[in-house]
SEVOVEX-537249 format. One record per residue (C-alpha): residue number from 1; chain; x, y, z negated. Coordinates in Angstrom, 1 decimal, decimal comma. Layout:
N
k NUM; c A; east X; north Y; up Z .
...
END
This chain:
234
k 1; c A; east -21,5; north 5,7; up 23,8 .
k 2; c A; east -20,7; north 7,8; up 20,7 .
k 3; c A; east -22,5; north 6,8; up 17,5 .
k 4; c A; east -23,8; north 10,2; up 16,4 .
k 5; c A; east -25,1; north 8,8; up 13,1 .
k 6; c A; east -21,6; north 7,7; up 12,2 .
k 7; c A; east -20,1; north 11,2; up 12,5 .
k 8; c A; east -22,9; north 13,3; up 11,1 .
k 9; c A; east -22,3; north 14,7; up 7,6 .
k 10; c A; east -24,1; north 12,9; up 4,8 .
k 11; c A; east -27,2; north 14,4; up 3,5 .
k 12; c A; east -26,8; north 16,8; up 0,6 .
k 13; c A; east -28,7; north 14,4; up -1,7 .
k 14; c A; east -26,3; north 11,6; up -0,9 .
k 15; c A; east -23,3; north 13,8; up -1,4 .
k 16; c A; east -24,7; north 15,1; up -4,7 .
k 17; c A; east -25,4; north 11,5; up -5,9 .
k 18; c A; east -21,9; north 10,4; up -5,1 .
k 19; c A; east -20,4; north 13,4; up -6,9 .
k 20; c A; east -22,7; north 12,8; up -9,9 .
k 21; c A; east -21,6; north 9,2; up -10,0 .
k 22; c A; east -17,9; north 10,1; up -10,1 .
k 23; c A; east -18,4; north 13,0; up -12,5 .
k 24; c A; east -20,3; north 10,7; up -14,9 .
k 25; c A; east -17,3; north 8,4; up -15,1 .
k 26; c A; east -14,4; north 10,9; up -15,0 .
k 27; c A; east -16,2; north 13,4; up -17,2 .
k 28; c A; east -16,0; north 10,9; up -20,1 .
k 29; c A; east -12,2; north 11,0; up -20,2 .
k 30; c A; east -11,2; north 12,5; up -23,5 .
k 31; c A; east -8,7; north 15,3; up -23,9 .
k 32; c A; east -6,9; north 13,3; up -26,5 .
k 33; c A; east -7,5; north 15,6; up -29,5 .
k 34; c A; east -9,5; north 18,5; up -30,8 .
k 35; c A; east -9,6; north 21,6; up -28,7 .
k 36; c A; east -10,0; north 23,6; up -31,9 .
k 37; c A; east -6,4; north 24,9; up -31,7 .
k 38; c A; east -6,0; north 27,9; up -29,5 .
k 39; c A; east -2,5; north 26,8; up -28,7 .
k 40; c A; east -3,7; north 23,4; up -27,7 .
k 41; c A; east -6,3; north 25,0; up -25,5 .
k 42; c A; east -3,8; north 27,2; up -23,7 .
k 43; c A; east -1,1; north 24,5; up -23,2 .
k 44; c A; east -3,0; north 21,3; up -22,8 .
k 45; c A; east -6,7; north 21,6; up -22,4 .
k 46; c A; east -6,9; north 24,0; up -19,4 .
k 47; c A; east -4,3; north 22,2; up -17,3 .
k 48; c A; east -5,9; north 18,9; up -18,2 .
k 49; c A; east -9,3; north 20,1; up -17,1 .
k 50; c A; east -7,9; north 21,4; up -13,8 .
k 51; c A; east -6,3; north 18,0; up -13,2 .
k 52; c A; east -9,6; north 16,3; up -14,1 .
k 53; c A; east -11,5; north 18,5; up -11,7 .
k 54; c A; east -9,0; north 18,0; up -8,9 .
k 55; c A; east -9,2; north 14,3; up -9,3 .
k 56; c A; east -13,0; north 14,3; up -9,4 .
k 57; c A; east -13,2; north 16,3; up -6,2 .
k 58; c A; east -10,6; north 14,1; up -4,4 .
k 59; c A; east -12,5; north 10,9; up -5,3 .
k 60; c A; east -15,8; north 12,4; up -4,4 .
k 61; c A; east -14,6; north 13,6; up -1,1 .
k 62; c A; east -13,1; north 10,2; up -0,3 .
k 63; c A; east -16,3; north 8,5; up -1,1 .
k 64; c A; east -18,3; north 10,8; up 1,1 .
k 65; c A; east -16,0; north 9,9; up 4,0 .
k 66; c A; east -16,7; north 6,2; up 3,3 .
k 67; c A; east -20,4; north 7,0; up 3,1 .
k 68; c A; east -20,3; north 8,4; up 6,7 .
k 69; c A; east -19,2; north 5,0; up 7,8 .
k 70; c A; east -21,4; north 2,9; up 5,5 .
k 71; c A; east -24,5; north 4,4; up 4,0 .
k 72; c A; east -25,1; north 1,4; up 1,8 .
k 73; c A; east -22,1; north 2,3; up -0,3 .
k 74; c A; east -24,1; north 4,7; up -2,6 .
k 75; c A; east -26,6; north 2,1; up -3,8 .
k 76; c A; east -23,9; north -0,5; up -4,1 .
k 77; c A; east -21,5; north 1,6; up -6,2 .
k 78; c A; east -24,2; north 2,7; up -8,6 .
k 79; c A; east -24,7; north -1,0; up -9,5 .
k 80; c A; east -21,1; north -2,1; up -9,3 .
k 81; c A; east -19,4; north -2,5; up -12,8 .
k 82; c A; east -16,1; north -3,5; up -11,2 .
k 83; c A; east -15,9; north -0,2; up -9,3 .
k 84; c A; east -16,8; north 1,8; up -12,5 .
k 85; c A; east -14,0; north -0,1; up -14,4 .
k 86; c A; east -11,5; north 0,7; up -11,6 .
k 87; c A; east -12,5; north 4,3; up -11,5 .
k 88; c A; east -12,4; north 4,6; up -15,3 .
k 89; c A; east -8,9; north 3,0; up -15,7 .
k 90; c A; east -7,5; north 5,0; up -12,7 .
k 91; c A; east -8,8; north 8,2; up -14,3 .
k 92; c A; east -6,9; north 7,5; up -17,6 .
k 93; c A; east -3,7; north 6,9; up -15,6 .
k 94; c A; east -4,2; north 10,1; up -13,6 .
k 95; c A; east -4,5; north 12,1; up -16,8 .
k 96; c A; east -1,1; north 10,9; up -17,8 .
k 97; c A; east 0,7; north 11,5; up -14,5 .
k 98; c A; east 1,5; north 14,4; up -12,2 .
k 99; c A; east 3,6; north 12,8; up -9,4 .
k 100; c A; east 1,7; north 13,2; up -6,1 .
k 101; c A; east 2,8; north 9,7; up -4,9 .
k 102; c A; east 1,1; north 8,1; up -7,9 .
k 103; c A; east -2,0; north 10,3; up -7,7 .
k 104; c A; east -2,4; north 9,5; up -4,0 .
k 105; c A; east -2,0; north 5,7; up -4,7 .
k 106; c A; east -4,6; north 5,9; up -7,5 .
k 107; c A; east -7,1; north 7,7; up -5,2 .
k 108; c A; east -6,5; north 5,0; up -2,5 .
k 109; c A; east -7,1; north 2,3; up -5,2 .
k 110; c A; east -10,5; north 3,7; up -6,1 .
k 111; c A; east -11,5; north 4,0; up -2,4 .
k 112; c A; east -10,3; north 0,5; up -1,7 .
k 113; c A; east -12,3; north -0,8; up -4,6 .
k 114; c A; east -15,3; north 1,1; up -3,3 .
k 115; c A; east -14,7; north -0,4; up 0,2 .
k 116; c A; east -14,7; north -3,9; up -1,3 .
k 117; c A; east -11,0; north -4,7; up -0,6 .
k 118; c A; east -10,5; north -8,5; up -0,5 .
k 119; c A; east -8,3; north -8,8; up -3,6 .
k 120; c A; east -9,5; north -10,7; up -6,7 .
k 121; c A; east -10,8; north -8,4; up -9,5 .
k 122; c A; east -8,4; north -9,5; up -12,1 .
k 123; c A; east -5,4; north -8,9; up -9,8 .
k 124; c A; east -6,7; north -5,4; up -9,0 .
k 125; c A; east -6,6; north -4,6; up -12,8 .
k 126; c A; east -3,0; north -5,9; up -13,0 .
k 127; c A; east -2,1; north -3,8; up -9,9 .
k 128; c A; east -3,5; north -0,7; up -11,7 .
k 129; c A; east -1,2; north -1,4; up -14,7 .
k 130; c A; east 1,8; north -1,6; up -12,2 .
k 131; c A; east 1,0; north 1,9; up -10,8 .
k 132; c A; east 0,9; north 3,2; up -14,4 .
k 133; c A; east 4,3; north 1,8; up -15,1 .
k 134; c A; east 6,0; north 2,3; up -11,8 .
k 135; c A; east 7,8; north 5,5; up -10,7 .
k 136; c A; east 7,4; north 7,0; up -7,2 .
k 137; c A; east 10,8; north 5,4; up -6,4 .
k 138; c A; east 9,4; north 1,9; up -7,2 .
k 139; c A; east 6,7; north 2,6; up -4,6 .
k 140; c A; east 9,3; north 3,9; up -2,2 .
k 141; c A; east 11,5; north 0,8; up -2,6 .
k 142; c A; east 8,5; north -1,4; up -1,8 .
k 143; c A; east 7,6; north 0,6; up 1,3 .
k 144; c A; east 11,2; north 0,4; up 2,5 .
k 145; c A; east 11,4; north -3,4; up 2,1 .
k 146; c A; east 7,9; north -4,0; up 3,5 .
k 147; c A; east 9,5; north -3,6; up 7,0 .
k 148; c A; east 13,1; north -2,2; up 6,8 .
k 149; c A; east 13,4; north -2,0; up 10,6 .
k 150; c A; east 10,2; north 0,0; up 11,0 .
k 151; c A; east 11,1; north 2,2; up 8,1 .
k 152; c A; east 14,7; north 2,9; up 9,4 .
k 153; c A; east 13,3; north 3,6; up 12,9 .
k 154; c A; east 10,7; north 6,1; up 11,5 .
k 155; c A; east 13,4; north 7,9; up 9,5 .
k 156; c A; east 15,9; north 8,0; up 12,4 .
k 157; c A; east 18,3; north 5,7; up 10,6 .
k 158; c A; east 18,0; north 2,6; up 12,7 .
k 159; c A; east 21,5; north 3,1; up 14,3 .
k 160; c A; east 23,0; north 2,7; up 10,8 .
k 161; c A; east 21,9; north -1,0; up 10,7 .
k 162; c A; east 23,2; north -2,0; up 14,1 .
k 163; c A; east 26,3; north -3,8; up 12,8 .
k 164; c A; east 24,6; north -5,3; up 9,7 .
k 165; c A; east 25,6; north -4,8; up 6,1 .
k 166; c A; east 24,4; north -5,2; up 2,6 .
k 167; c A; east 20,7; north -4,6; up 1,6 .
k 168; c A; east 22,0; north -2,1; up -0,9 .
k 169; c A; east 23,0; north 0,1; up 2,0 .
k 170; c A; east 19,3; north 0,5; up 2,9 .
k 171; c A; east 18,6; north 2,0; up -0,5 .
k 172; c A; east 21,7; north 4,3; up -0,2 .
k 173; c A; east 20,3; north 5,5; up 3,2 .
k 174; c A; east 16,7; north 5,8; up 2,0 .
k 175; c A; east 17,1; north 7,3; up -1,5 .
k 176; c A; east 19,2; north 10,5; up -1,6 .
k 177; c A; east 19,9; north 10,2; up -5,3 .
k 178; c A; east 20,8; north 6,5; up -5,2 .
k 179; c A; east 24,5; north 7,0; up -5,6 .
k 180; c A; east 24,1; north 9,2; up -8,7 .
k 181; c A; east 22,8; north 6,3; up -10,7 .
k 182; c A; east 22,7; north 3,0; up -8,8 .
k 183; c A; east 22,0; north 1,1; up -12,0 .
k 184; c A; east 18,6; north 2,7; up -12,4 .
k 185; c A; east 17,6; north 1,8; up -8,9 .
k 186; c A; east 18,8; north -1,8; up -9,3 .
k 187; c A; east 16,6; north -1,9; up -12,4 .
k 188; c A; east 13,7; north -0,8; up -10,3 .
k 189; c A; east 14,4; north -3,6; up -7,8 .
k 190; c A; east 14,5; north -6,0; up -10,8 .
k 191; c A; east 11,2; north -4,7; up -12,0 .
k 192; c A; east 9,6; north -5,3; up -8,7 .
k 193; c A; east 11,2; north -8,8; up -8,4 .
k 194; c A; east 10,2; north -9,9; up -11,9 .
k 195; c A; east 6,6; north -8,9; up -11,1 .
k 196; c A; east 6,6; north -11,1; up -8,0 .
k 197; c A; east 6,3; north -8,2; up -5,5 .
k 198; c A; east 9,7; north -8,4; up -4,0 .
k 199; c A; east 11,7; north -11,4; up -2,9 .
k 200; c A; east 15,0; north -12,0; up -4,7 .
k 201; c A; east 17,6; north -10,0; up -2,8 .
k 202; c A; east 21,3; north -10,6; up -3,1 .
k 203; c A; east 22,5; north -7,0; up -2,7 .
k 204; c A; east 26,2; north -7,8; up -2,5 .
k 205; c A; east 25,9; north -10,1; up 0,5 .
k 206; c A; east 26,8; north -8,8; up 4,0 .
k 207; c A; east 24,2; north -9,7; up 6,6 .
k 208; c A; east 23,7; north -9,3; up 10,3 .
k 209; c A; east 21,4; north -6,6; up 11,6 .
k 210; c A; east 18,6; north -9,1; up 11,9 .
k 211; c A; east 19,0; north -10,2; up 8,3 .
k 212; c A; east 19,4; north -6,6; up 7,0 .
k 213; c A; east 16,1; north -5,5; up 8,7 .
k 214; c A; east 14,0; north -8,5; up 7,6 .
k 215; c A; east 10,9; north -7,8; up 5,5 .
k 216; c A; east 11,4; north -8,6; up 1,8 .
k 217; c A; east 7,9; north -8,4; up 0,2 .
k 218; c A; east 6,1; north -11,4; up -1,2 .
k 219; c A; east 2,5; north -12,0; up -0,4 .
k 220; c A; east 1,6; north -10,4; up -3,7 .
k 221; c A; east 3,8; north -7,4; up -2,8 .
k 222; c A; east 1,9; north -7,1; up 0,5 .
k 223; c A; east -1,4; north -7,2; up -1,3 .
k 224; c A; east -0,2; north -4,5; up -3,8 .
k 225; c A; east 0,8; north -2,2; up -1,0 .
k 226; c A; east -2,6; north -2,8; up 0,8 .
k 227; c A; east -4,3; north -1,9; up -2,5 .
k 228; c A; east -2,5; north 1,5; up -2,8 .
k 229; c A; east -2,7; north 2,5; up 0,8 .
k 230; c A; east -5,5; north 4,6; up 2,3 .
k 231; c A; east -8,4; north 2,4; up 3,4 .
k 232; c A; east -8,2; north 1,7; up 7,2 .
k 233; c A; east -11,1; north 2,7; up 9,3 .
k 234; c A; east -13,2; north -0,3; up 10,4 .
END
């Protein structure tokens, strides 16, 4: 039997309340200087405000989707200092970034925090700082090594790993610009390893196909990816 209540749109008052909650937090993000200068207003303020508004709408719409599944979320979030902190910190990071991969990750972080993801609060704050520092390629490397076999299959590259090889080859296949500056990508791998998200990988060692396709994320790395992925429907 279809649960009609689950799929009906939230009431306007609930939607308005969620939007007001988000606007109240995001609207406090400063422009970083006086808007007295006309040049500043043309170059910085207007684009900043568009980014702020787009972020506000994305988060609000995501929360409304969560509300459709759990109507207690509105009251809970209004009294949840942890959620407000996550939303505030994510907003500051959004204002400093434009890459869609990072913006998507930050939106998912806010929605996961709203959903009550089972990750300790202090670790969530550390993960937010990682998103701020990481590039989209850091995130891509983690996604690749979460399950190399699955990733290679989805990309139509699984035949390349049939005879085994070095883990470095997976990055060469997965990142088109890898060979232009491999040292940069090896530094990204080191960043992820030093932060405890990726197992130590010996990239110069030749492995069998089974070894090459083995997952490489640590438990902390798996938790980080869960934190930046879209909340799964319950």
